[in-house]
C-alpha positions as CSV (number, residue, x, y, z in Angstrom):
1,M,97.4,62.7,113.2
2,P,100.8,64.0,114.6
3,F,103.3,66.4,112.8
4,Y,107.0,66.0,112.6
5,R,109.6,68.8,111.0
6,G,111.2,67.6,107.7
7,R,108.3,64.9,107.0
8,T,105.8,66.0,104.4
9,L,102.4,64.9,105.4
10,K,100.3,66.9,103.0
11,K,101.0,68.2,99.1
12,L,99.2,71.4,98.1
13,I,99.4,73.8,94.7
14,I,100.0,76.9,95.9
15,G,98.5,79.5,93.8
16,C,98.5,83.4,93.7
17,A,95.7,85.8,93.1
18,S,97.9,88.5,91.6
19,T,95.8,91.8,90.8
20,G,91.8,91.2,91.6
21,A,89.2,93.9,91.2
22,K,89.1,95.5,94.6
23,F,92.3,97.8,94.9
24,T,92.2,100.2,92.4
25,P,92.7,104.2,92.7
26,N,88.9,104.8,92.0
27,N,87.3,102.1,94.6
28,H,89.3,103.9,97.4
29,R,88.0,106.6,99.2
30,L,91.4,108.4,100.4
31,T,92.0,108.9,104.7
32,G,95.4,110.2,104.5
33,D,96.8,107.4,106.3
34,V,99.6,107.1,103.2
35,V,100.3,102.8,104.4
36,L,96.0,102.5,104.0
37,D,96.0,104.8,100.8
38,S,98.8,102.9,99.3
39,I,97.2,99.2,99.9
40,C,93.8,99.9,99.2
41,T,94.3,102.1,95.6
42,G,97.1,99.0,94.8
43,A,99.8,101.1,95.1
44,T,101.9,97.8,94.8
45,I,100.2,95.5,92.3
46,R,101.6,95.3,89.1
47,T,99.4,96.0,85.8
48,S,102.0,96.8,83.1
49,A,101.8,93.2,81.2
50,R,105.5,93.1,81.5
51,A,106.1,93.7,85.0
52,S,102.7,91.1,85.4
53,I,104.8,88.6,83.1
54,A,108.0,89.2,85.0
55,E,106.2,88.2,88.5
56,A,104.3,85.8,87.4
57,E,107.8,84.0,86.1
58,A,109.3,84.8,89.6
59,L,106.6,82.8,91.3
60,Y,106.7,79.9,89.1
61,G,110.3,79.6,90.3
62,M,108.6,80.2,94.1
63,G,106.7,77.0,93.4
64,C,103.2,78.8,92.0
65,R,101.7,76.5,89.4
66,Y,98.2,78.3,89.7
67,Y,98.0,82.0,88.7
68,H,94.4,83.8,89.3
69,Y,94.1,87.5,87.2
70,H,92.1,90.4,86.8
71,A,92.9,92.4,83.8
72,R,94.0,95.7,84.5
73,N,94.0,99.0,82.4
74,P,98.3,100.0,82.7
75,L,97.5,103.9,82.6
76,T,94.9,104.3,85.1
77,H,95.7,100.5,87.0
78,E,91.6,99.8,87.4
79,Q,89.9,96.7,86.3
80,T,89.1,96.3,82.4
81,T,87.8,93.4,80.3
82,D,89.7,94.2,77.3
83,N,90.9,90.3,76.0
84,E,94.1,91.8,74.1
85,I,95.3,92.2,77.7
86,Y,93.9,88.3,79.1
87,Q,95.3,87.1,75.8
88,E,99.3,89.3,76.1
89,I,99.6,88.0,79.8
90,S,98.1,84.4,79.1
91,R,100.9,84.4,76.0
92,G,103.2,85.4,78.0
93,V,102.8,83.2,80.9
94,Q,102.2,80.1,78.5
95,R,105.7,80.7,77.2
96,R,107.6,81.6,80.7
97,C,106.0,78.8,83.2
98,S,104.8,75.5,81.4
99,D,103.1,74.2,83.5
100,M,101.3,77.1,85.1
101,L,97.2,76.7,85.5
102,I,95.5,80.2,84.5
103,S,93.0,81.6,85.9
104,F,90.9,84.6,85.0
105,G,88.4,86.6,86.9
106,A,85.3,87.9,85.9
107,S,84.2,90.7,88.0
108,R,81.5,93.5,87.6
109,N,83.3,96.1,89.7
110,G,84.6,99.2,88.5
111,N,84.0,101.7,86.5
112,E,85.6,101.1,83.1
113,V,84.3,97.5,83.5
114,R,80.7,99.2,83.3
115,E,81.6,101.3,80.6
116,R,82.2,98.7,78.6
117,I,79.1,96.6,79.1
118,L,77.2,99.6,78.3
119,R,78.9,99.8,74.8
120,F,79.1,95.8,74.4
121,G,76.5,94.1,77.1
122,E,76.6,91.9,79.5
123,W,78.6,89.2,77.6
124,E,81.9,91.6,77.6
125,R,82.5,91.2,81.2
126,V,82.9,87.1,81.0
127,S,84.1,87.6,77.1
128,Q,87.3,85.9,78.0
129,C,85.7,82.6,78.7
130,A,85.2,81.7,75.0
131,V,89.1,83.0,74.1
132,P,90.8,79.1,73.4
133,L,93.5,78.2,75.6
134,H,95.9,78.4,72.7
135,L,95.3,82.0,71.8
136,G,95.4,83.4,74.8
137,G,92.6,82.1,76.9
138,A,92.7,80.1,80.5
139,H,92.3,77.1,81.9
140,F,90.0,78.8,84.0
141,V,87.6,81.5,83.8
142,T,85.7,82.3,87.2
143,I,81.7,82.7,86.1
144,Q,80.5,82.8,89.7
145,A,81.2,85.1,92.3
146,A,79.7,87.9,93.5
147,V,77.1,89.9,91.2
148,E,75.7,86.3,89.8
149,L,74.2,86.1,93.5
150,Q,71.9,88.5,92.2
151,V,70.1,85.1,90.9
152,I,69.4,83.5,94.5
153,C,69.2,87.2,96.2
154,E,65.7,86.9,94.4
155,L,64.9,83.3,94.7
156,E,65.8,83.3,98.2
157,R,62.8,86.0,98.5
158,Q,60.5,83.9,96.6
159,L,61.0,80.6,99.7
160,S,58.7,80.2,102.3
161,R,61.4,79.1,104.4
162,P,65.0,80.4,104.6
163,L,68.1,79.3,103.4
164,S,70.2,76.6,105.4
165,L,73.4,74.3,104.7
166,D,70.9,71.4,105.3
167,Y,67.6,73.0,102.9
168,I,70.2,73.7,100.1
169,S,71.6,69.7,100.1
170,A,68.0,68.7,100.4
171,P,65.3,67.4,97.9
172,D,62.9,70.7,98.7
173,F,65.3,72.4,97.0
174,L,65.4,71.0,93.9
175,E,62.3,71.7,93.4
176,A,62.6,75.5,94.2
177,V,65.4,75.5,91.9
178,E,62.9,73.7,89.0
179,G,59.8,76.4,90.1
180,Y,62.1,79.7,89.7
181,E,62.3,81.8,86.6
182,P,64.6,84.7,86.6
183,S,63.1,88.1,86.4
184,G,64.2,91.1,84.2
185,L,63.6,93.3,87.0
186,V,66.6,95.5,86.8
187,Q,68.4,97.1,89.6
188,D,71.2,98.1,91.6
189,A,73.0,94.8,92.5
190,Q,74.9,96.1,95.5
191,L,75.9,93.1,98.1
192,E,77.0,93.1,101.7
193,T,81.0,92.3,101.4
194,H,84.1,93.7,103.3
195,S,85.4,96.5,100.4
196,T,86.8,99.4,100.0
197,S,84.6,102.5,99.4
198,K,83.1,101.6,95.7
199,G,84.7,98.3,95.9
200,S,81.3,96.7,96.5
201,D,79.4,98.6,94.1
202,Y,78.5,96.0,90.6
203,G,75.7,98.5,89.0
204,K,72.7,97.8,88.1
205,T,71.3,94.6,86.3
206,S,68.6,92.1,86.3
207,P,68.6,87.7,87.6
208,L,67.5,87.1,84.2
209,V,70.5,88.6,82.5
210,Q,73.1,86.9,85.2
211,Y,71.2,83.5,84.7
212,Q,71.6,83.9,81.3
213,V,75.4,85.3,80.8
214,Y,76.0,81.6,83.5
215,R,74.4,79.8,81.4
216,N,76.3,81.3,78.2
217,A,79.9,81.0,80.2
218,V,80.2,77.4,81.1
219,Q,78.9,76.3,78.0
220,A,81.6,78.2,76.1
221,R,83.8,75.9,78.5
222,Q,82.8,73.5,77.5
223,R,83.1,73.9,73.9
224,L,86.7,74.6,74.5
225,G,86.9,71.6,77.0
226,L,88.0,73.9,79.0
227,F,87.7,73.8,83.6
228,H,85.0,75.1,85.8
229,E,85.5,77.2,88.4
230,V,83.4,79.5,90.9
231,E,84.1,81.9,94.4
232,W,82.1,81.8,97.5
233,V,81.6,85.2,98.5
234,Q,78.7,84.7,100.7
235,L,78.7,81.0,102.4
236,L,74.9,80.2,102.0
237,R,74.1,82.4,98.9
238,S,77.0,80.7,97.3
239,F,76.4,77.3,97.8
240,A,72.8,78.1,96.8
241,M,74.0,79.6,93.8
242,T,76.3,76.6,92.8
243,R,74.1,74.3,93.5
244,Y,71.3,75.8,91.5
245,A,74.0,76.2,88.4
246,I,74.7,72.3,89.3
247,E,71.1,71.2,88.9
248,H,69.3,73.6,86.4
249,P,68.9,71.6,83.2
250,A,70.4,74.6,81.2
251,I,73.7,75.4,82.6
252,R,74.6,71.4,83.8
253,L,78.0,73.5,85.9
254,G,80.6,70.5,86.5
255,S,79.1,68.1,84.3
256,S,81.9,67.2,82.5
257,G,83.1,65.7,85.7
258,Q,85.1,69.3,87.1
259,L,84.8,72.1,89.4
260,N,87.2,74.1,91.3
261,I,85.5,76.2,94.0
262,T,87.6,78.9,95.6
263,L,86.4,79.9,99.3
264,L,87.2,83.5,99.7
265,F,87.6,83.8,103.5
266,G,86.6,87.0,104.9
267,F,85.1,88.9,101.7
268,S,81.8,89.2,103.4
269,P,80.2,88.8,107.3
270,R,78.0,86.1,105.2
271,L,81.7,84.3,104.8
272,P,83.9,85.3,107.9
273,F,87.0,84.7,108.2
274,P,86.9,81.2,110.4
275,E,87.5,81.3,114.1
276,S,88.8,78.2,114.0
277,Y,89.7,75.1,112.2
278,A,86.5,73.5,112.6
279,E,84.8,76.3,111.3
280,F,86.9,75.8,108.2
281,R,86.2,72.9,107.7
282,N,82.5,72.7,107.9
283,V,82.8,75.3,105.1
284,V,85.2,73.0,103.4
285,E,82.8,70.1,104.0
286,A,79.6,72.1,102.0
287,A,81.7,72.9,99.2
288,K,82.7,69.1,98.8
289,S,79.2,68.0,99.0
290,L,78.4,69.3,95.6
291,E,80.4,66.6,94.4
292,Y,77.1,64.7,94.5
293,D,73.7,65.5,92.9
294,L,70.8,66.1,94.7
295,G,68.9,63.2,92.8
296,E,71.9,60.7,92.8
297,P,73.0,61.5,96.4
298,G,75.3,58.0,96.5
299,V,77.0,58.5,93.1
300,K,80.0,60.8,92.7
301,K,79.3,62.7,89.6
302,R,82.2,65.0,89.3
303,Q,85.3,65.7,91.6
304,V,85.2,69.0,93.3
305,T,88.7,70.5,94.0
306,I,88.9,73.2,97.2
307,T,90.9,76.5,96.2
308,V,91.3,78.9,99.6
309,G,92.0,82.6,100.2
310,A,92.2,85.0,102.9
311,A,90.0,88.2,101.8
312,V,90.7,90.4,104.9
313,L,90.6,94.2,104.0
314,P,94.0,95.6,106.0
315,Q,91.4,97.7,108.3
316,Q,90.2,94.3,110.1
317,A,93.7,92.8,110.0
318,S,94.1,93.0,113.3
319,Q,91.3,91.4,114.3
320,H,92.3,88.6,112.8
321,F,95.8,88.6,114.7
322,K,94.7,85.5,116.7
323,P,96.9,82.6,118.2
324,L,96.5,79.4,116.1
325,D,94.2,76.7,117.1
326,V,96.4,74.0,115.3
327,G,99.6,72.9,114.1
328,P,102.7,73.4,116.3
329,R,102.2,76.6,116.7
330,R,99.4,76.2,118.0
331,G,98.9,79.4,120.4
332,T,101.3,81.4,118.4
333,P,99.2,84.7,117.3
334,V,99.5,85.0,113.6
335,P,97.3,87.5,110.7
336,A,95.2,85.5,108.7
337,L,97.3,84.6,105.8
338,R,99.5,82.2,107.4
339,R,96.4,80.9,109.4
340,L,95.0,80.3,106.5
341,A,98.2,78.8,105.1
342,A,98.2,76.9,108.6
343,Y,94.8,74.9,108.4
344,A,95.3,74.2,104.4
345,A,98.4,72.3,105.7
346,Q,96.5,70.0,108.2
347,P,96.1,66.4,106.3
348,D,92.5,66.2,106.7
349,S,92.0,69.6,105.5
350,Q,90.9,68.6,101.7
351,V,92.1,71.4,100.5
352,D,93.9,71.3,96.9
353,I,95.2,75.2,96.2
354,L,96.4,77.6,99.0
355,R,95.7,80.9,97.3
356,V,97.5,83.9,98.1
357,G,98.2,87.3,96.8
358,M,97.4,91.4,95.9
359,E,93.9,90.9,95.2
360,D,93.2,89.4,98.7
361,T,95.4,90.5,101.1
362,P,97.5,92.9,99.9
363,Y,99.6,93.4,102.6
364,A,102.3,92.0,105.5
365,V,101.7,91.6,108.6
366,D,104.8,92.0,111.3
367,G,105.4,89.7,114.3
368,E,103.3,92.5,116.6
369,G,100.2,92.4,114.5
370,R,101.0,95.7,111.9
371,V,100.2,96.2,108.8
372,Q,103.3,97.1,105.8
373,L,103.5,97.0,102.3
374,S,103.9,94.2,100.4
375,D,103.9,92.1,97.1
376,N,102.6,88.9,95.7
377,L,106.5,87.6,96.6
378,Q,106.1,88.5,99.9
379,L,103.0,87.1,100.6
380,L,103.9,83.6,99.3
381,S,107.0,83.2,101.0
382,H,105.2,83.6,104.0
383,A,102.8,81.0,103.3
384,L,105.6,79.3,102.1
385,E,107.2,79.5,105.5
386,E,103.8,78.7,107.1
387,L,103.5,75.2,104.9
388,D,107.1,74.1,106.2
389,V,106.1,74.8,109.4
390,N,103.7,72.3,109.2
391,G,105.1,69.6,107.7
392,A,103.6,70.5,104.0
393,G,104.9,70.5,101.2
394,V,104.5,71.9,97.4
395,E,102.8,69.5,94.8
396,L,105.2,70.6,91.7
397,D,104.3,67.8,89.1
398,H,102.3,68.9,86.3
399,D,101.1,65.1,85.6
400,V,99.7,65.0,89.3
401,I,98.3,68.3,89.4
402,F,96.5,67.9,86.1
403,E,95.1,64.6,87.7
404,R,94.7,65.9,91.3
405,M,92.5,69.1,89.9
406,G,90.2,66.6,87.4
407,L,91.7,68.1,84.5
408,R,92.7,64.8,82.9
409,K,89.4,63.4,83.0
410,V,87.6,66.8,80.9
411,Q,90.3,66.5,78.5
412,G,90.4,63.2,77.7
413,E,86.6,63.4,76.9
414,L,87.3,65.9,74.6
415,L,89.9,63.9,72.8
416,S,87.5,61.0,72.6
417,A,84.7,63.6,71.4
418,Q,86.8,65.1,68.7
419,R,87.9,61.4,67.4
420,Q,84.0,60.9,67.1
421,R,83.8,64.0,64.7
422,P,86.5,64.3,62.6
423,L,85.2,67.0,60.2
424,G,84.4,69.4,63.3
425,E,80.5,68.1,63.0
426,A,78.6,70.5,65.7
427,V,78.1,68.2,69.3
428,D,74.0,67.4,68.4
429,S,75.2,66.6,64.9
430,P,75.8,62.3,63.7
431,A,78.9,61.8,63.6
432,T,80.3,61.0,60.7
433,P,81.9,57.4,60.0
434,V,85.7,57.5,59.7
435,L,86.5,55.6,56.9
436,V,89.6,52.9,56.8
437,G,91.2,52.3,54.0
């Protein structure tokens, strides 16, 4: 399909991953390179509630309608699980940005997170899942990212065949899911990722614990009538973990009819930043296939929406400063963030949310491919420029966004269920008859 400047061929929801868990002072070993050290320690990431909320308001004014946030300790700038911080951010963003969709992260990375897990248990990492939206919760909480893949790593070791896209999409994989029981073996949860010096250290845990927390997190979202979201950081394992959670009778991820999948290209060698638009589209297609269960391949069970992010380290920025292979700027060298925006802008991309921000690529790249300090506002402006060049627009209509993300259906079914239980009975209790007159 051709592109015409000034004519909008596609509208995208714009998102910002504002903080993240990777780029913190304790996660980076200083190198002496002032720019690199500033980027990798998160020197320009806002960590106070006041600064974060003000930045969110500015992003909202630029068109951002999806705000992904990992709580940061404002004194140490490290990731924390403190729900008071999550709630303060959520309430502030909800007050100032009425139509913003809010998403919370749930990474196991960082000493402060692991210390709180030792104190309070593994649920502490995802306890924000159980906070109602009106009390400072979030529309989405990312309940699968990196450490949860420990479940699939163990299953993979037990399989008689390697993971592949075809195998994960076949009935044989369903049989493997049904026959697998996660073990309680505690071991290092390190994963092969592109990260800072300590950014891939997730501590010690077991597949059983991660399975239980995943299951309980999905149930918490269901009870609140809130929404399901996962991140992919390794293509085959992330795909397998999401398929596992969809098909497992005790989890039923996406059973509400909605699932948002964030594809973090470049996060690991197993989900590299795409070399071409065709490669990009292959990953999106794999995620979209999860709209169907393996047992009923012809029946659409859920609306899967696609968020894309470029999780490329500053040390690798030059490797991805390459000529575009699509759009009106085909042949022009661009950095990863602009390439991602151009890919998302294509009419057949199937992308819903274009995500940028300091969690993913916390730096700018000039026209010569040189890395520079940046912030969320500048990164968003670069993405908007690329969308405009490619003839894509920004979706701002709240009702359209809710419908597109599959949230209206979830909300409607929750209200219907509440009407059937006017006294607040448990879901497994018989509904109380409503007396009229």
